[in-house]
C-alpha positions, -999 to +999 in steps of 0.1 A: -116+322+265-117+285+261-089+259+266-091+226+248-066+199+258-060+172+232-043+140+244-032+109+225-044+075+237-015+058+220+023+063+224+026+074+187+003+082+158-029+088+177-039+115+153-038+145+176-023+170+152-047+161+123-077+164+147-063+197+160-062+210+125-098+199+117-111+213+150-092+246+145-105+250+110-140+245+122-136+270+150-121+295+126-150+291+103-174+298+131-157+332+137-134+323+166-097+333+168-077+301+175-043+296+191-022+265+194+002+254+221+025+224+222+047+229+253+074+203+245+082+182+214+110+167+195+118+152+161+143+128+145+169+143+122+167+112+099+131+101+100+118+136+096+145+149+073+122+170+052+113+190+083+150+191+094+158+207+061+131+234+067+146+240+101+180+245+086+166+268+059+150+291+085+178+287+110+155+276+138+149+243+156+111+240+156+083+215+159+070+198+128+034+197+142+035+233+153+048+244+119+021+225+101-007+239+123+006+274+120+004+271+083-029+253+081-047+276+105-030+308+096-018+314+132+003+345+135+021+336+167+058+329+166+067+292+165+089+297+196+058+309+215+036+280+202+063+255+211+088+268+236+108+235+240+119+212+212+145+185+210+165+170+180+174+134+180+201+122+156+213+087+145+248+078+157+276+067+135+280+029+140+304+002+129+278-026+127+240-029+127+222-026+161+253-013+178+247+008+209+267+039+217+285+046+250+265+077+259+236+083+282+221+104+254+215+073+233+196+052+258+167+047+234+191+033+207+217+044+182+191+057+158+178+084+182+206+102+202+196+134+220+219+160+204+201+194+208+173+208+228+159+244+226+144+263+255+127+296+245+115+320+271+093+349+259+108+383+268+098+419+260+115+421+226+113+384+215+128+353+231+156+344+254+166+311+239+191+286+253+203+256+232+216+226+250+241+208+227+260+175+230+291+192+217+315+163+221+293+140+201+291+165+172+328+175+173+339+139+174+315+130+145+298+104+166+265+114+151+255+121+115+247+158+120+275+182+110+290+211+129+277+235+102+241+222+106+243+226+144+256+261+139+226+270+117+201+256+142+217+273+172+223+307+156+215+336+179+210+314+210+228+310+242+247+276+240+251+252+269+274+222+265+254+191+276+273+158+271+252+136+293+215+131+299+218+144+335+226+179+322+196+179+300+173+167+328+186+191+354+182+221+331+147+210+321+137+203+357+149+238+367+133+258+339+105+237+324+075+249+344+084+286+343+092+287+306+060+268+296+038+288+320+051+322+307+048+311+270+013+298+275+001+329+293+012+350+264-002+326+238-037+326+252-040+364+257-052+373+222-074+344+211-109+331+218-099+294+220-065+278+225-058+242+215-032+225+238-016+194+223+000+171+248+032+152+240+025+117+226+003+100+252+011+122+282-021+127+302-014+162+314+012+185+298+025+206+327+019+210+364+010+247+364-018+242+340-045+243+367-076+238+345-089+234+310-125+236+297-123+205+275-103+172+275-104+153+243-086+120+239-078+110+204-071+075+189-074+065+152-111+066+143-123+081+176-124+111+199-135+107+235-145+135+258-137+135+295-149+156+324-120+181+328-118+183+366-122+146+372-096+139+345-070+162+360-076+147+395-072+112+381-039+122+364-024+137+395-032+106+416-004+089+396+020+118+400+051+104+418+080+121+434+101+145+414+090+132+380+072+158+359+034+153+356+038+147+318+054+113+327+019+101+336+006+084+305-030+081+295-028+043+296-018+045+333-047+065+345-075+057+320-091+030+341-100+055+368-127+072+348-150+068+318-155+091+288-186+112+288-189+113+250-176+093+221-174+104+184-162+084+154-141+102+128-129+092+094-096+101+077-113+112+045-139+135+059-139+169+077-151+174+112-187+186+110-208+208+133-227+178+148-196+160+158-180+192+173-212+197+193-212+160+204-178+164+220-191+195+239-174+223+219-195+254+215-190+275+184-193+311+194-173+343+189-158+366+214-185+392+205-212+369+220-193+362+252 
């Protein structure tokens, strides 16, 4: 069993998911069974509307990246297991350009208001899913998503009214580590290798992840390998107070250590054996363990 942590060097568009697909395909071709785990994610109703439509069609609020990887790598695990926590951000209805809204859920701007967040805990016969919803914003039509759409995405879930950011934060703080740890334990049981994709440029995805076998930091055109134990220790040196460990970004802790390997990648070529070997990934099957 091998754990590969993929981290983005940049806040956005580092290329983690594309690299995860290429690496996963290579491992599959070598005979290994591959799993994927993205503990927390989110997407924007407007900017990712094609994915939003797919969520509405299947009646589930799921990750765009996890959905893509599930399809590309032929992973059989449920999307809720691969990605137990996912948020939906929705543009607000405004009267003039660049207008701000009077809600703590829109602190990042009117184009990205936190309206829904799904928490799915694996249980014996499926998942115990709680959906936090900013009911008043939806009912008052303060955001562009409709009640019918919210209903489709929250079907068969327990619903919790959450009309301010504090409710979202308190629920997440109380349940995050246990939900993620339980989902991950179940995810890695039946595979040879599991790829863990961190959120944006978060240096370490959750506190109860005590160790990984490989740390790969991705930026456009490059993949850097780090010593896993030294990397984890460097990340936790920046862990402050009650903030979750995922709030420590790669840019904050990167000066504390140097990569052990560096590989260049191109957008129009597949990952080959030499490059996989260069970043320290061994291609072997469970039969040879």
